[in-house]
N, CA and C atoms as an extended XYZ file, in Angstrom:
438
Properties=species:S:1:pos:R:3:atomname:S:1:resname:S:1:resid:I:1 pbc="F F F"
N       -16.009       -6.894       -7.831 N   MET     1
C       -14.612       -6.970       -7.509 CA  MET     1
C       -13.301       -6.571       -7.829 C   MET     1
N       -12.741       -6.619       -7.558 N   ALA     2
C       -11.000       -6.310       -7.315 CA  ALA     2
C       -10.802       -6.727       -8.801 C   ALA     2
N       -10.469       -6.197       -9.459 N   THR     3
C        -8.972       -6.123      -10.637 CA  THR     3
C        -7.767       -7.953      -10.196 C   THR     3
N        -8.790       -9.194      -10.295 N   GLN     4
C        -7.380      -10.018      -10.067 CA  GLN     4
C        -6.090      -10.042       -9.782 C   GLN     4
N        -4.787       -9.816       -9.089 N   VAL     5
C        -3.415      -10.153       -9.315 CA  VAL     5
C        -3.324      -11.887       -9.175 C   VAL     5
N        -2.124      -11.964       -9.978 N   THR     6
C        -1.583      -12.913       -9.900 CA  THR     6
C         0.106      -13.504       -9.234 C   THR     6
N         0.197      -14.318       -8.187 N   PRO     7
C         1.538      -14.052       -7.539 CA  PRO     7
C         2.562      -14.118       -8.533 C   PRO     7
N         3.346      -14.098       -8.502 N   ARG     8
C         4.172      -14.234       -9.466 CA  ARG     8
C         5.485      -15.186       -8.997 C   ARG     8
N         6.498      -15.961       -9.171 N   GLY     9
C         7.025      -17.467       -8.275 CA  GLY     9
C         6.338      -18.184       -7.466 C   GLY     9
N         7.283      -18.204       -6.262 N   ASN    10
C         6.818      -18.916       -4.777 CA  ASN    10
C         6.840      -17.680       -3.868 C   ASN    10
N         7.106      -16.496       -3.689 N   ALA    11
C         7.331      -15.766       -2.715 CA  ALA    11
C         5.942      -15.264       -2.320 C   ALA    11
N         6.033      -14.310       -0.963 N   SER    12
C         4.591      -14.380       -0.566 CA  SER    12
C         4.955      -12.442       -0.931 C   SER    12
N         3.414      -12.171       -1.635 N   ARG    13
C         3.336      -11.013       -2.133 CA  ARG    13
C         2.893      -10.252       -0.456 C   ARG    13
N         3.262       -9.279       -1.025 N   SER    14
C         2.791       -7.665        0.523 CA  SER    14
C         1.647       -6.594        0.030 C   SER    14
N         1.433       -6.440        0.485 N   PHE    15
C         0.877       -4.805       -0.044 CA  PHE    15
C         1.850       -3.518        0.992 C   PHE    15
N         2.033       -2.271       -0.321 N   LEU    16
C         3.116       -1.307        0.481 CA  LEU    16
C         1.723       -0.472        0.265 C   LEU    16
N         1.149        0.379        1.888 N   ASP    17
C         0.316        1.226        1.734 CA  ASP    17
C         0.492        2.790        1.794 C   ASP    17
N         0.199        3.454        1.445 N   THR    18
C         0.988        5.235        1.022 CA  THR    18
C         1.935        5.280        1.911 C   THR    18
N         2.231        5.436        3.261 N   ASN    19
C         2.733        6.183        4.455 CA  ASN    19
C         4.186        5.381        3.410 C   ASN    19
N         4.389        3.768        3.046 N   VAL    20
C         5.659        3.200        2.537 CA  VAL    20
C         6.480        4.235        1.091 C   VAL    20
N         5.219        3.981        0.583 N   LEU    21
C         6.049        4.726       -0.355 CA  LEU    21
C         6.240        6.329       -0.462 C   LEU    21
N         5.767        6.856        0.048 N   VAL    22
C         5.802        8.776        0.522 CA  VAL    22
C         7.442        9.004        0.876 C   VAL    22
N         7.498        7.813        2.310 N   TYR    23
C         8.566        8.026        2.868 CA  TYR    23
C         9.753        7.545        1.756 C   TYR    23
N         9.310        7.043        0.614 N   THR    24
C        10.722        7.018       -0.113 CA  THR    24
C        11.644        8.731       -0.993 C   THR    24
N        10.186        9.418       -0.739 N   ASP    25
C        11.049       10.215       -1.304 CA  ASP    25
C        10.767       11.835       -0.323 C   ASP    25
N        10.472       10.887        1.109 N   ASP    26
C        10.270       11.896        1.801 CA  ASP    26
C        12.298       11.930        2.952 C   ASP    26
N        13.092       13.469        2.871 N   PRO    27
C        14.260       13.241        3.266 CA  PRO    27
C        14.418       13.441        5.055 C   PRO    27
N        13.280       14.023        5.430 N   ARG    28
C        13.387       14.161        6.604 CA  ARG    28
C        13.281       13.083        7.583 C   ARG    28
N        13.467       11.870        7.413 N   ASP    29
C        13.412       11.075        8.311 CA  ASP    29
C        14.281        9.705        7.390 C   ASP    29
N        15.693       10.125        7.416 N   ARG    30
C        16.300        9.348        6.393 CA  ARG    30
C        16.496        7.745        7.226 C   ARG    30
N        16.192        7.488        8.364 N   ALA    31
C        16.179        5.676        8.268 CA  ALA    31
C        14.573        5.524        7.823 C   ALA    31
N        13.810        6.279        8.577 N   LYS    32
C        12.660        5.683        6.992 CA  LYS    32
C        12.154        6.259        5.630 C   LYS    32
N        13.723        7.056        5.017 N   GLN    33
C        13.516        6.672        4.084 CA  GLN    33
C        14.594        5.378        3.430 C   GLN    33
N        15.037        5.412        3.693 N   LEU    34
C        15.900        4.200        3.312 CA  LEU    34
C        15.261        2.999        3.738 C   LEU    34
N        14.666        3.022        5.457 N   ARG    35
C        13.776        1.290        4.739 CA  ARG    35
C        12.409        1.496        4.103 C   ARG    35
N        12.068        2.527        4.008 N   ALA    36
C        10.863        2.565        2.743 CA  ALA    36
C        12.270        2.526        1.303 C   ALA    36
N        13.103        3.053        1.024 N   LEU    37
C        13.525        2.193       -0.710 CA  LEU    37
C        13.557        1.276       -0.577 C   LEU    37
N        14.159        0.451        0.202 N   GLY    38
C        14.654       -1.158        0.062 CA  GLY    38
C        13.696       -1.475        0.315 C   GLY    38
N        11.820       -1.382        0.983 N   LEU    39
C        11.511       -2.126        0.666 CA  LEU    39
C        10.829       -2.111       -0.594 C   LEU    39
N        10.584       -1.041       -0.910 N   VAL    40
C         9.819       -0.934       -2.239 CA  VAL    40
C        10.645       -1.228       -3.567 C   VAL    40
N        11.911       -1.097       -3.582 N   THR    41
C        12.968       -1.492       -3.940 CA  THR    41
C        12.882       -3.329       -3.958 C   THR    41
N        13.050       -4.175       -2.906 N   ASP    42
C        12.762       -5.391       -3.204 CA  ASP    42
C        11.387       -6.267       -4.048 C   ASP    42
N        10.632       -4.877       -2.954 N   HIS    43
C         9.477       -5.424       -4.020 CA  HIS    43
C         9.200       -5.633       -5.061 C   HIS    43
N         9.765       -4.149       -5.903 N   LEU    44
C         9.848       -4.239       -7.074 CA  LEU    44
C        10.525       -5.520       -7.612 C   LEU    44
N        11.619       -6.488       -7.238 N   ARG    45
C        12.632       -6.163       -8.078 CA  ARG    45
C        12.019       -8.560       -8.195 C   ARG    45
N        11.756       -8.369       -7.015 N   LEU    46
C        10.837       -9.573       -6.434 CA  LEU    46
C         9.449      -10.094       -7.548 C   LEU    46
N         8.560       -9.137       -7.747 N   GLN    47
C         7.482       -9.226       -8.067 CA  GLN    47
C         6.565      -10.107       -7.213 C   GLN    47
N         6.706       -8.863       -6.420 N   ILE    48
C         5.649       -9.465       -4.573 CA  ILE    48
C         5.705       -8.421       -4.439 C   ILE    48
N         5.302       -6.965       -5.117 N   GLY    49
C         4.473       -5.633       -4.284 CA  GLY    49
C         3.372       -5.784       -5.010 C   GLY    49
N         2.925       -5.224       -4.396 N   VAL    50
C         0.910       -5.197       -4.466 CA  VAL    50
C         0.789       -3.687       -3.607 C   VAL    50
N         0.175       -2.559       -4.665 N   VAL    51
C        -0.775       -1.819       -3.920 CA  VAL    51
C        -2.015       -0.973       -4.524 C   VAL    51
N        -2.928       -0.599       -4.704 N   SER    52
C        -4.061       -0.032       -5.013 CA  SER    52
C        -4.555        1.433       -5.581 C   SER    52
N        -5.674        1.614       -6.422 N   LEU    53
C        -5.548        2.934       -7.348 CA  LEU    53
C        -5.630        3.573       -6.083 C   LEU    53
N        -6.341        3.182       -4.850 N   GLN    54
C        -6.638        4.326       -4.287 CA  GLN    54
C        -4.804        4.864       -3.222 C   GLN    54
N        -3.695        3.567       -2.747 N   VAL    55
C        -3.220        4.018       -2.451 CA  VAL    55
C        -1.862        4.837       -4.041 C   VAL    55
N        -1.869        4.838       -4.904 N   LEU    56
C        -1.606        5.888       -5.680 CA  LEU    56
C        -1.707        7.184       -5.696 C   LEU    56
N        -3.026        6.868       -5.780 N   GLN    57
C        -3.729        8.210       -5.283 CA  GLN    57
C        -3.092        9.720       -4.164 C   GLN    57
N        -3.328        8.786       -3.041 N   GLU    58
C        -2.508        9.313       -1.810 CA  GLU    58
C        -1.606        9.379       -2.160 C   GLU    58
N        -0.310        8.926       -2.465 N   TYR    59
C         1.177        9.085       -2.606 CA  TYR    59
C         0.604       10.551       -3.705 C   TYR    59
N        -0.296       10.334       -5.055 N   PHE    60
C         0.312       11.955       -5.979 CA  PHE    60
C        -0.110       12.973       -5.137 C   PHE    60
N        -1.138       13.039       -3.812 N   THR    61
C        -1.611       14.112       -3.590 CA  THR    61
C        -0.688       13.948       -1.391 C   THR    61
N        -0.131       12.875       -1.699 N   THR    62
C         0.398       13.849       -0.009 CA  THR    62
C         1.403       14.162       -1.025 C   THR    62
N         2.629       13.272       -1.880 N   VAL    63
C         3.647       13.668       -2.529 CA  VAL    63
C         4.301       15.453       -2.592 C   VAL    63
N         2.934       15.799       -4.032 N   THR    64
C         2.536       17.141       -4.381 CA  THR    64
C         2.731       18.444       -3.224 C   THR    64
N         1.123       17.837       -2.436 N   SER    65
C         1.171       18.843       -1.288 CA  SER    65
C         2.024       18.396       -0.428 C   SER    65
N         2.564       18.150        0.136 N   LYS    66
C         3.066       18.376        1.716 CA  LYS    66
C         4.956       18.376        1.761 C   LYS    66
N         4.739       17.633        0.749 N   LEU    67
C         6.402       17.680       -0.285 CA  LEU    67
C         6.949       18.440       -1.239 C   LEU    67
N         5.816       19.080       -1.448 N   LYS    68
C         5.544       19.917       -3.039 CA  LYS    68
C         6.598       19.600       -4.205 C   LYS    68
N         6.823       17.984       -3.992 N   MET    69
C         7.015       18.090       -4.922 CA  MET    69
C         6.527       17.961       -6.330 C   MET    69
N         6.800       18.212       -7.256 N   ASP    70
C         6.512       18.749       -9.321 CA  ASP    70
C         5.440       17.601       -9.509 C   ASP    70
N         4.514       17.813      -10.107 N   PRO    71
C         3.210       17.343      -10.077 CA  PRO    71
C         3.979       16.043      -11.420 C   PRO    71
N         4.802       17.076      -12.328 N   TYR    72
C         5.173       15.587      -13.340 CA  TYR    72
C         6.422       14.220      -12.348 C   TYR    72
N         7.349       15.384      -12.202 N   LEU    73
C         7.500       14.231      -10.678 CA  LEU    73
C         6.960       13.040      -10.128 C   LEU    73
N         6.394       13.034       -9.764 N   ALA    74
C         5.062       12.674       -8.387 CA  ALA    74
C         4.399       11.751       -9.910 C   ALA    74
N         3.970       12.284      -11.199 N   LYS    75
C         3.512       10.952      -11.659 CA  LYS    75
C         4.504       10.188      -12.467 C   LYS    75
N         5.993       11.073      -12.631 N   ARG    76
C         7.062        9.378      -12.853 CA  ARG    76
C         7.637        8.766      -12.573 C   ARG    76
N         6.747        8.274      -10.853 N   ARG    77
C         7.187        7.974       -9.173 CA  ARG    77
C         5.805        6.966       -8.890 C   ARG    77
N         4.422        7.740       -9.799 N   VAL    78
C         4.035        6.843      -10.067 CA  VAL    78
C         3.208        5.985      -10.266 C   VAL    78
N         4.019        5.710      -11.901 N   GLU    79
C         4.079        5.113      -13.324 CA  GLU    79
C         5.270        4.025      -13.089 C   GLU    79
N         6.276        4.945      -12.174 N   SER    80
C         7.243        3.557      -11.269 CA  SER    80
C         6.634        2.255      -10.327 C   SER    80
N         5.662        3.247       -9.500 N   PHE    81
C         5.090        2.582       -8.182 CA  PHE    81
C         4.179        1.293       -9.203 C   PHE    81
N         3.215        1.482       -9.762 N   ALA    82
C         2.768        1.317      -10.631 CA  ALA    82
C         3.123        0.136      -11.320 C   ALA    82
N         4.119       -0.265      -11.818 N   LYS    83
C         4.853       -1.749      -12.220 CA  LYS    83
C         4.434       -2.704      -10.856 C   LYS    83
N         4.063       -2.445       -9.664 N   MET    84
C         3.648       -3.159       -8.913 CA  MET    84
C         2.269       -3.449       -9.628 C   MET    84
N         1.955       -5.015       -8.838 N   ASP    85
C         0.705       -5.286       -8.967 CA  ASP    85
C        -0.755       -3.954       -8.746 C   ASP    85
N        -1.116       -3.874       -9.142 N   VAL    86
C        -2.494       -2.433       -8.648 CA  VAL    86
C        -3.700       -3.497       -8.897 C   VAL    86
N        -4.140       -3.181       -7.311 N   VAL    87
C        -5.279       -3.544       -7.288 CA  VAL    87
C        -6.648       -3.113       -7.318 C   VAL    87
N        -7.616       -2.816       -8.097 N   GLU    88
C        -8.377       -1.997       -8.649 CA  GLU    88
C       -10.040       -2.062       -7.982 C   GLU    88
N        -9.958       -1.366       -6.604 N   PRO    89
C       -11.591       -1.795       -6.122 CA  PRO    89
C       -12.341       -1.983       -7.102 C   PRO    89
N       -13.714       -1.871       -7.242 N   ALA    90
C       -15.076       -1.871       -7.295 CA  ALA    90
C       -16.031       -1.619       -6.676 C   ALA    90
N       -17.311       -1.371       -7.255 N   VAL    91
C       -18.499       -1.441       -5.909 CA  VAL    91
C       -18.223       -2.893       -4.974 C   VAL    91
N       -17.864       -3.648       -5.616 N   GLY    92
C       -18.033       -4.999       -4.016 CA  GLY    92
C       -17.360       -4.849       -3.438 C   GLY    92
N       -15.656       -3.941       -3.140 N   ASP    93
C       -15.149       -3.581       -2.773 CA  ASP    93
C       -14.808       -2.879       -1.759 C   ASP    93
N       -15.205       -1.366       -2.253 N   VAL    94
C       -16.356       -0.725       -1.894 CA  VAL    94
C       -17.161       -1.296       -0.898 C   VAL    94
N       -18.111       -1.952       -0.535 N   LEU    95
C       -19.341       -2.530       -0.072 CA  LEU    95
C       -18.669       -3.673        1.117 C   LEU    95
N       -17.124       -4.289        0.845 N   ALA    96
C       -16.345       -5.323        1.577 CA  ALA    96
C       -16.330       -4.410        2.874 C   ALA    96
N       -15.984       -2.967        2.317 N   ALA    97
C       -14.793       -2.270        3.268 CA  ALA    97
C       -15.350       -1.674        4.228 C   ALA    97
N       -16.585       -1.291        3.791 N   ILE    98
C       -17.445       -0.776        4.659 CA  ILE    98
C       -18.028       -1.639        6.009 C   ILE    98
N       -18.216       -2.706        5.600 N   ASP    99
C       -18.112       -4.066        6.758 CA  ASP    99
C       -17.127       -4.084        7.094 C   ASP    99
N       -16.032       -3.974        7.078 N   LEU   100
C       -14.620       -3.831        7.700 CA  LEU   100
C       -14.248       -2.583        8.593 C   LEU   100
N       -14.995       -1.754        7.821 N   HIS   101
C       -15.090       -0.440        8.968 CA  HIS   101
C       -16.173       -1.008        9.859 C   HIS   101
N       -16.994       -1.478        9.692 N   ARG   102
C       -17.985       -1.164       10.831 CA  ARG   102
C       -17.148       -3.103       11.673 C   ARG   102
N       -16.816       -3.475       11.166 N   LEU   103
C       -16.772       -4.724       12.246 CA  LEU   103
C       -15.289       -4.610       12.917 C   LEU   103
N       -14.545       -3.760       11.962 N   HIS   104
C       -12.989       -3.778       13.093 CA  HIS   104
C       -12.624       -1.715       13.332 C   HIS   104
N       -13.754       -0.989       12.545 N   ASN   105
C       -13.420        0.226       14.178 CA  ASN   105
C       -11.875        1.118       13.094 C   ASN   105
N       -12.272        0.391       11.940 N   LEU   106
C       -11.135        1.321       10.966 CA  LEU   106
C       -11.736        1.685       10.818 C   LEU   106
N       -10.774        3.195       10.153 N   THR   107
C       -11.418        4.404        8.712 CA  THR   107
C       -11.415        3.519        7.400 C   THR   107
N       -12.662        4.118        7.016 N   PHE   108
C       -12.744        3.293        5.701 CA  PHE   108
C       -12.234        3.421        4.766 C   PHE   108
N       -11.309        4.381        5.089 N   TRP   109
C        -9.868        4.151        4.048 CA  TRP   109
C        -8.902        3.417        4.395 C   TRP   109
N        -8.500        3.475        5.868 N   ASP   110
C        -7.877        1.529        6.160 CA  ASP   110
C        -8.674        0.364        5.386 C   ASP   110
N        -9.930        0.099        5.601 N   ALA   111
C       -10.520       -0.901        5.690 CA  ALA   111
C       -10.556       -1.431        4.350 C   ALA   111
N       -10.188       -0.491        3.750 N   LEU   112
C        -9.923       -0.350        2.251 CA  LEU   112
C        -9.350       -0.620        1.536 C   LEU   112
N        -8.198       -0.427        1.996 N   VAL   113
C        -6.204       -0.964        1.954 CA  VAL   113
C        -6.829       -2.499        2.656 C   VAL   113
N        -7.284       -2.266        3.627 N   VAL   114
C        -6.651       -4.164        3.781 CA  VAL   114
C        -7.845       -4.755        3.155 C   VAL   114
N        -9.027       -4.669        3.047 N   HIS   115
C       -10.048       -5.471        2.134 CA  HIS   115
C        -9.235       -5.722        0.538 C   HIS   115
N        -8.122       -4.180       -0.141 N   CYS   116
C        -7.641       -4.289       -1.128 CA  CYS   116
C        -6.531       -5.265       -1.194 C   CYS   116
N        -6.140       -5.794       -0.042 N   ALA   117
C        -4.677       -6.618        0.545 CA  ALA   117
C        -4.903       -7.639        0.700 C   ALA   117
N        -6.321       -7.703        0.851 N   ARG   118
C        -6.769       -9.813        1.405 CA  ARG   118
C        -7.214      -10.249       -0.484 C   ARG   118
N        -7.656       -9.315       -0.745 N   SER   119
C        -7.983       -9.971       -1.835 CA  SER   119
C        -7.262      -10.089       -3.678 C   SER   119
N        -6.132       -9.136       -2.733 N   ALA   120
C        -4.735       -9.799       -3.878 CA  ALA   120
C        -3.736      -10.729       -3.333 C   ALA   120
N        -3.795      -11.510       -2.607 N   GLY   121
C        -2.748      -12.595       -1.833 CA  GLY   121
C        -2.611      -12.070       -1.106 C   GLY   121
N        -2.752      -11.227       -0.179 N   CYS   122
C        -1.077      -10.751        0.268 CA  CYS   122
C        -1.651      -11.215        1.854 C   CYS   122
N        -0.576      -11.393        1.824 N   ARG   123
C        -0.285      -12.060        3.692 CA  ARG   123
C         0.356      -10.895        4.713 C   ARG   123
N         0.553      -10.646        4.185 N   GLN   124
C         0.973       -9.408        5.282 CA  GLN   124
C         1.330       -7.488        4.404 C   GLN   124
N         0.302       -6.602        5.600 N   LEU   125
C         0.001       -5.053        4.678 CA  LEU   125
C         1.605       -3.760        5.647 C   LEU   125
N         1.780       -3.822        4.821 N   PHE   126
C         3.090       -2.596        5.592 CA  PHE   126
C         2.974       -1.599        5.628 C   PHE   126
N         2.703       -0.708        6.827 N   THR   127
C         1.670        0.356        6.908 CA  THR   127
C         2.499        0.397        8.212 C   THR   127
N         2.322        2.264        8.754 N   GLU   128
C         2.099        2.395       10.094 CA  GLU   128
C         1.287        3.249       10.364 C   GLU   128
N         0.043        2.665        9.609 N   ASP   129
C        -0.999        3.769       10.464 CA  ASP   129
C        -1.736        2.186       10.941 C   ASP   129
N        -1.996        1.291       11.280 N   LEU   130
C        -2.761        1.060       12.008 CA  LEU   130
C        -1.078       -0.299       13.182 C   LEU   130
N        -2.262       -1.048       13.710 N   GLN   131
C        -1.289       -1.697       14.821 CA  GLN   131
C        -0.204       -3.045       14.040 C   GLN   131
N         1.047       -2.544       14.719 N   HIS   132
C         1.611       -3.721       14.220 CA  HIS   132
C         1.302       -5.239       14.925 C   HIS   132
N         1.282       -5.620       14.189 N   GLY   133
C         0.857       -7.327       14.426 CA  GLY   133
C        -0.170       -7.749       14.204 C   GLY   133
N        -0.787       -6.708       14.884 N   GLN   134
C        -2.626       -7.094       14.799 CA  GLN   134
C        -3.136       -7.529       13.282 C   GLN   134
N        -3.886       -8.705       13.131 N   VAL   135
C        -3.915       -9.888       11.612 CA  VAL   135
C        -6.115       -9.514       11.851 C   VAL   135
N        -6.564       -8.216       10.842 N   ILE   136
C        -6.959       -7.995        9.980 CA  ILE   136
C        -7.483       -9.055        9.195 C   ILE   136
N        -8.955      -10.279        8.442 N   ASP   137
C        -9.381      -10.543        7.591 CA  ASP   137
C        -8.341      -11.663        7.063 C   ASP   137
N        -7.271      -12.072        7.704 N   GLY   138
C        -6.222      -13.016        7.588 CA  GLY   138
C        -5.191      -12.198        6.889 C   GLY   138
N        -5.275      -10.617        7.128 N   VAL   139
C        -3.920      -10.338        6.680 CA  VAL   139
C        -2.706       -9.141        8.267 C   VAL   139
N        -1.874       -9.276        8.007 N   ARG   140
C        -0.829       -9.359        9.296 CA  ARG   140
C        -0.554       -7.968        9.078 C   ARG   140
N        -1.168       -7.142        9.469 N   ILE   141
C         0.217       -5.372       10.191 CA  ILE   141
C         1.050       -5.482       10.317 C   ILE   141
N         2.754       -4.810        9.747 N   VAL   142
C         3.386       -4.874        9.356 CA  VAL   142
C         4.005       -3.664        9.332 C   VAL   142
N         4.465       -2.776        9.976 N   ASN   143
C         4.670       -1.680       10.752 CA  ASN   143
C         6.369       -1.533       10.456 C   ASN   143
N         6.534       -1.476        9.329 N   PRO   144
C         8.570       -1.586        9.003 CA  PRO   144
C         8.971       -0.990       10.041 C   PRO   144
N         8.727        0.883       10.280 N   PHE   145
C         9.699        1.667       10.442 CA  PHE   145
C         9.545        1.456       12.450 C   PHE   145
N         9.006        0.811       12.952 N   LEU   146
C         9.325        0.253       14.476 CA  LEU   146
C        10.944        0.050       14.320 C   LEU   146
């Protein structure tokens, strides 16, 4: 199963999906960029942010392809985001995500994100990719850009 991470302090942990990280570097929508920057900054400062290897990989490929960010700068940003707790999925996590995919009609990749959030003890997942307010496997979906 995923590498376990331990909550820091009394604050509730939250999982940040790829789109939140990407918006921190996307100047095309200033409101979303500011909201994303605030979320990431707060979660880093309070040490309550969680991401996964998948999210870090998706961030790198998205910003270097769609935003044309220099790969060296993108690598530095990944290093910054990796200061949050990072879930490292294993084979058991992939199998659990397949079950979530089947049970909740999610894409496999969204199911893996939800599973990683739950396995890391997160109560909420910040993303714009899933239905706001929905609870999947004990994790509340929050679209921070509404």
